[in-house]
Residue, then its C-alpha position, 0 to 999 in steps of 0.5 A: m500500500r503506497r501513501r499519497r503523502k509524505t507526512k505520517i499519521l499516528a493514531t491512538l488506539g482505545p475503546a473506539s478502535n481496539t478491535p482487529e477490524k477497527i485497526r485495519a480500517l484505521f490503517q487503510a484510512g491512512a494510519d502509519v503508526f499506532r500509539i498505545n497510551m499506557s495511562h489507560t492500557s493494561h498489560t493484557a490489552l497491550a499484548e492483544l493490541h500488539k498482536a492485532v497490529r502485527a497480524l495486520e502487518a503480515e496481512e498487508g505486507r507493509p511495516i507498521g510502527i507501534l509506539v507505547d506512551l509511558q504515563g510518567p509521574k502524575i502530580r494530583l491532589g489528595t482527598l478533600p473533605g466533601g470531595s470538592r471545594i470552591l476557591k475564590e479569587g483573592e482567597q488565601v489557601r493552604f496546601v498540606r503534605k497529606v493524602q487526606a485533609d482533616d481541616p476543611n480549609d486545607i488542600p492535600i497534595p500527597h507528594p513530598e517532592v513538590f514541597q521540596a521543590m516549590k518556591m515563593r512566587h511559583t505558580l501552581l495550576i489545578d485541573d489542566g490550568r483552570i485554577r491558578l494560584r501563586l505561592l506566598s510561602v513554602k515550608d516542609y509540610y505546608a505551603d500558603a498560596i493566593v488564588v489568582v483564578g478561582g473555581e471548583i476543585r475536586d479530589r485527585k485533580g491534576v496539579n501542574l507546576p510550570d515554574t518548578l523543576l521537580p526532583v523526580s524521575a520521569m519514570t515511575p515504578k509503573d512506567r518501568t513495569d510497562l516498559d518491560a512489558a512493551l519491550n518484551l513484546g517488541v514495540d518500536w518506539v517508547a515515548l517518555s512523558f513529562v521530560q524535564r531534563p536530559d537525564d530523564v531521556a538518558e535514564l530511559k535510553k539506558a533501560v531500553a538498551g537499543r531494543a526500541s527507539v526513544l521519543a521524548k515528549i516536550e510538554k514541560p517548560k523546563a524541557l525547553e531550557s535544555l531542548g538541544e541536549i534532550l534532542e541530542l539524546a532522544d531519537a525523536l521529539m513530540v510537541a505534546r501541546g496538551d500539558l505544554g498549553v497548560e504550563l505555558p501561556l496559550e499564545a506562546v505554544p505556536g512559537r514553541q511548536k515551530q522552535i521544536v519542529r525546526a530544531c528536529r529538522k536541523a538535527g535530522k530527527p523525526v518530530v511529531v505534532a500532537t494533541q487536539m488536532l481534530e478535537s471536535m471530531v471526538t463527537s462531530a463527523t467534521p472538524t472545525r476550519a480552525e482545526v484544519s488550519d492547525v493541522a495544515s500549519a504543522i504540515f507546512e512547517g515540515t513536521d514528520a508526523i501528526m497525531l490523533s489522540a482521543e479522536s481515534a481512541s475514544g471518539a465517535h468517528p475514529v476512521e473519519a478522523v484519520q481520513m480527514m488528516d490524510r486529505i489535509a496532508q495530501s492537499v497541503e503537500g500538493d500546494p505550490l507553496y509547500a515545496s518552496i517553504l520546505e526548500g527555504q528551511r533546508n539546512e546546510p549539510e554537515d561536513t561528513t561524507a554521508d551528509a555530502i552524499m545526501a545533499a547531492v542526492h537532493q540536487v541530483t533528484h531535482t535536476v534529473h527529475a528522478k521519480a524516487v530516491v532509493c536508500w539501502t540501510k540496515s540501521g536506518s541512518t541513511g533513511w533519516r538523512a534522506a528525510r532530513e533533505r525533504p526531497e521532492a521525490p518519494i523516498i524508498v527505504l530498502t532494509p533487511m531489518v524489519e525492526t528498522a522498517r517499523r521504526l522508520a514508519i514515523g519518518w517524513g516521506l519514507h516508504c519502507v520495504t524489507t528485502e535481503d541485503a544487497h549482494d554486490l553493486e550490480d544488485v544494489t542498482d538492479r533491485a532498487a530499480r525493480i522495487a521502485w517499479q513494483e511499489g508503483f513509484a517509477r515506470p520503465g524508462e524513468r530514473v531513480v537516485i540510489t544511495a548505499g554504503i560501501p562496503l555493503g552492509t556497514p551501518g552508517s557508511t553512506n558514500l555511494l550515489r547512483v542514477a539508474f533507469v528503471g528497466p522494462k517489465 
């Protein structure tokens, strides 16, 4: 199955899409990678979803990526007397380090690390930022604050601390058991929630030990302060606009989205834009004009992938939401402005042989009007370098490693085919041209540009560029 677009689509699986029939329908509608959110998924359900996706992969003959999203540390209120309380603007309140408040005037937060890290004048948000308070003083067992924006709070509502660097690992004990379950199944990507510092990513990379690729979700303002170091360690980033939009002023989120996307493009690493992209389609069969523009803007910016959350996991129209994303992507990529915007954002190649070759591939592809770029790779590095150039032609990735093909499924413009490694230089050229024809990218007489590494089968050794004609059937 060939996609008619280069931007990839991630679809979250959930109650609305957890059967083999629904998963197949989502794939056929355009989903390239399936996300499984461990905040709402048991290990048994994870195994069932993994089995269903792998069965679909075998049926369709196309590599499909699976991303497991770890829940991460959640800061929540404890139990309130009566279960709820109204906070009024200007009111002074006290937070206590308890699971349950005995005094009706106290608000419990059962997280000692919060009281260790909070400082005077820091902001504290409750219930996705609907309630806003400013801290007046902080002690070991309590903190006093003034209500800036009031409203009703309830038991176990989420707490955000945008100004506070919390001394906690991004991985909880639950995350570690979820990670073990996911890695034992053989998932392709693991997403880390609430990243604050580079050490968070390093901790997960050490635990994963190369068995999957690591995606860092940027949803904390503190992560933006060390974005470069986080990007250097992670294999990909996600612009997780849900919590990022809670902890940052809403008007700042679009700018930070562009910052993250451009940083990833410069580094040659994939980036996913996520959260509320087609939110109205949770209940409505059609999105709003603003949502369509939001998705289109991310695609114009050159993001590798766009993601559906509740729209495909629990919404009333999961398949239609994927179809809508597919249509938006095809429309944007067919716009004359799209190619010129991507070209204007291209970065200079680094002073390595591989980068020089891929920059040349970009130029040669344009000059000879090649119908496809064909990359031979084992590790996937050649595919990522090709995607970084954002060429006009589709990119076909040939790899003997199905694990590599699945991980590359998230990358811009990458059409992955598993095939045995090339035997010699003649096989490199002949098989690349034949597969380009078989996969529907080039017809006899048309040209393809081929890249590989010599010696053959050596990871990270891209140093060959060839132009080949596709032969007769």
